[in-house]
C-alpha positions as CSV (number, residue, x, y, z in Angstrom):
1,M,153.5,-40.9,-20.9
2,T,151.8,-38.2,-18.7
3,T,155.1,-37.6,-16.9
4,A,156.9,-37.0,-20.2
5,K,154.3,-34.4,-21.1
6,R,154.7,-32.7,-17.7
7,D,158.5,-32.6,-18.1
8,T,158.2,-30.9,-21.5
9,Y,155.3,-28.6,-20.8
10,T,156.0,-24.9,-20.7
11,P,153.9,-21.8,-20.0
12,E,153.9,-21.1,-23.7
13,T,152.7,-24.5,-24.8
14,L,150.0,-24.4,-22.1
15,L,149.0,-21.0,-23.4
16,S,148.7,-22.4,-26.9
17,V,146.4,-25.2,-25.8
18,A,144.3,-22.9,-23.7
19,V,143.8,-20.5,-26.6
20,R,142.8,-23.4,-28.9
21,V,140.2,-24.6,-26.3
22,F,138.9,-21.1,-25.5
23,N,138.4,-20.6,-29.3
24,E,136.6,-23.9,-29.7
25,R,134.4,-23.8,-26.5
26,G,134.3,-20.1,-25.8
27,Y,136.0,-18.7,-22.7
28,D,132.9,-19.0,-20.5
29,G,132.3,-22.6,-21.7
30,T,135.8,-23.8,-20.8
31,S,136.6,-25.2,-17.4
32,M,140.0,-26.0,-15.9
33,E,139.0,-29.7,-16.4
34,H,138.6,-29.0,-20.2
35,L,142.1,-27.4,-20.2
36,S,143.6,-30.2,-18.2
37,K,142.3,-32.8,-20.6
38,A,143.3,-30.9,-23.7
39,A,146.8,-30.3,-22.3
40,G,147.1,-33.9,-21.1
41,I,148.3,-32.7,-17.6
42,S,146.7,-32.5,-14.2
43,K,144.9,-29.4,-13.0
44,S,147.5,-29.0,-10.3
45,S,150.2,-28.9,-13.1
46,I,148.3,-26.1,-14.7
47,Y,148.2,-24.2,-11.4
48,H,151.9,-24.6,-11.2
49,H,152.2,-22.3,-14.2
50,V,149.2,-19.9,-13.7
51,A,146.7,-18.8,-11.2
52,G,143.8,-20.0,-13.3
53,K,142.0,-19.7,-16.6
54,E,141.6,-15.9,-16.4
55,E,145.4,-15.5,-16.2
56,L,145.6,-17.6,-19.4
57,L,143.1,-15.4,-21.0
58,R,144.9,-12.3,-20.0
59,R,148.2,-13.6,-21.3
60,A,146.6,-14.6,-24.6
61,V,144.8,-11.4,-25.3
62,R,147.9,-9.4,-24.1
63,R,149.9,-11.2,-26.7
64,A,147.5,-10.2,-29.5
65,L,147.3,-6.6,-28.2
66,D,151.0,-6.2,-27.8
67,E,151.5,-7.3,-31.4
68,L,148.8,-4.8,-32.6
69,F,150.1,-1.9,-30.6
70,G,153.6,-2.7,-31.6
71,I,152.6,-1.8,-35.2
72,L,151.9,1.8,-34.1
73,D,155.5,2.1,-32.8
74,E,157.1,1.0,-36.1
75,E,158.8,3.7,-38.1
76,H,156.5,3.5,-41.1
77,A,153.5,3.9,-38.8
78,R,155.0,7.1,-37.3
79,V,156.7,8.9,-40.2
80,G,155.3,10.2,-43.5
81,R,151.9,11.3,-44.8
82,A,148.9,10.1,-42.9
83,V,147.6,8.1,-45.8
84,E,150.9,6.2,-46.3
85,R,151.1,5.5,-42.5
86,L,147.4,4.3,-42.6
87,E,148.2,2.0,-45.5
88,Y,151.2,0.6,-43.7
89,V,149.3,0.0,-40.5
90,T,146.4,-1.7,-42.5
91,R,148.9,-4.1,-44.1
92,R,150.6,-4.8,-40.8
93,M,147.3,-5.5,-39.0
94,V,146.5,-8.1,-41.6
95,E,150.0,-9.6,-41.2
96,V,149.7,-9.7,-37.4
97,L,146.2,-11.2,-37.6
98,T,147.3,-14.0,-39.9
99,A,150.5,-14.6,-37.9
100,E,148.8,-14.6,-34.5
101,L,145.4,-16.0,-35.8
102,P,144.4,-17.9,-32.7
103,Y,145.3,-15.1,-30.3
104,V,143.7,-12.3,-32.3
105,T,140.6,-14.6,-32.8
106,L,140.3,-14.9,-29.1
107,L,140.8,-11.2,-28.6
108,L,138.0,-10.4,-31.1
109,R,135.6,-12.8,-29.3
110,V,135.9,-11.4,-25.8
111,R,132.6,-10.0,-24.6
112,G,133.4,-8.1,-21.3
113,N,132.2,-10.7,-18.8
114,T,135.4,-10.6,-16.7
115,D,137.9,-8.0,-15.6
116,T,140.3,-9.3,-18.2
117,E,137.7,-9.1,-21.0
118,R,136.8,-5.6,-20.0
119,W,140.4,-4.6,-20.0
120,A,140.9,-6.2,-23.4
121,L,137.9,-4.4,-24.9
122,E,139.2,-1.1,-23.6
123,R,142.6,-1.7,-25.2
124,R,140.9,-2.6,-28.4
125,R,139.0,0.6,-28.4
126,E,142.1,2.5,-27.8
127,F,143.8,0.8,-30.7
128,D,140.8,1.4,-33.0
129,H,140.7,5.0,-32.0
130,R,144.4,5.5,-32.8
131,V,143.9,4.0,-36.3
132,A,140.8,6.1,-36.8
133,E,142.9,9.2,-36.0
134,L,145.2,8.2,-38.8
135,L,142.3,8.1,-41.2
136,K,141.0,11.4,-39.9
137,A,144.4,12.9,-40.6
138,A,144.6,11.4,-44.1
139,A,141.1,13.0,-44.8
140,A,142.3,16.4,-43.4
141,D,145.3,16.2,-45.8
142,G,142.9,15.6,-48.6
143,D,144.3,12.2,-49.4
144,V,141.2,10.1,-48.9
145,R,137.6,10.6,-49.9
146,A,135.6,13.1,-48.0
147,D,132.2,11.7,-49.1
148,V,132.4,8.7,-46.7
149,E,132.2,9.6,-43.0
150,F,135.5,8.6,-41.5
151,G,133.9,6.7,-38.5
152,L,132.0,4.6,-41.0
153,A,135.1,4.0,-43.1
154,T,137.0,3.0,-40.0
155,R,134.4,0.4,-39.0
156,L,134.2,-1.0,-42.6
157,V,138.0,-1.3,-42.7
158,F,138.2,-3.0,-39.3
159,G,135.2,-5.2,-40.3
160,M,137.0,-6.4,-43.4
161,I,140.2,-7.1,-41.5
162,N,138.6,-8.7,-38.5
163,S,136.5,-11.0,-40.7
164,L,139.7,-12.9,-41.5
165,V,139.4,-14.7,-38.2
166,E,136.3,-16.4,-39.5
167,W,137.6,-17.8,-42.8
168,Y,141.4,-17.5,-43.1
169,R,143.2,-20.7,-42.4
170,P,147.1,-20.8,-42.8
171,D,147.1,-24.4,-44.2
172,G,148.6,-23.7,-47.6
173,R,145.4,-24.5,-49.5
174,G,144.1,-20.9,-49.9
175,A,145.5,-17.5,-50.2
176,G,148.8,-16.9,-48.4
177,E,149.4,-14.2,-45.8
178,R,151.1,-11.8,-48.3
179,E,148.3,-12.3,-50.8
180,V,145.6,-11.6,-48.3
181,A,147.5,-8.5,-47.0
182,D,147.9,-7.3,-50.6
183,A,144.2,-7.9,-51.4
184,V,143.0,-6.0,-48.3
185,V,145.3,-3.0,-48.9
186,R,144.3,-2.8,-52.6
187,L,140.5,-3.1,-51.8
188,V,140.6,-0.6,-49.0
189,F,142.9,2.1,-50.5
190,E,141.5,1.9,-54.0
191,G,138.2,2.7,-52.4
192,L,139.5,5.2,-49.9
193,R,142.0,7.2,-51.8
194,K,140.8,10.4,-53.4
195,E,141.1,10.2,-57.1
196,G,143.6,12.6,-58.8
């Protein structure tokens, strides 16, 4: 039975198992032994695919970061009024978070204890800064409220979106991805857009 698993194990399926275990146990609380047991393969088989658990962490958070930064390269995030681009980016952030839930959950839980975690935190700050710049541009255009400081507004928007990792489950019993994205965009932009 173990041989069959080894024959069919890929770096992608190993990564999926590692992300699940990291999210359950915490990165620091996960050993190679835990990963080996969860994957049903030997530690040496894991080392055949990766140098160790930090490489798995880097691959996982890179996947989440690549998806998020990819949003900023999409046409609707680059062209048009700042408020429209910001609304598009907000919707896409929710869509990426729900589509890549385990990977984004792991990204949001890194604390900076390793080189990979510090790298991921720096990249997250860079992404947050770029979205905050969109909000600042929308405020400068007069399209969003000026009575809420943009740094605070940015943190509140990110807080709402990032909280999805704590409660959203794509099991078909609750709100679907599109419904969640619609609700977030509606709540954020009905509150942010300048009236009139």
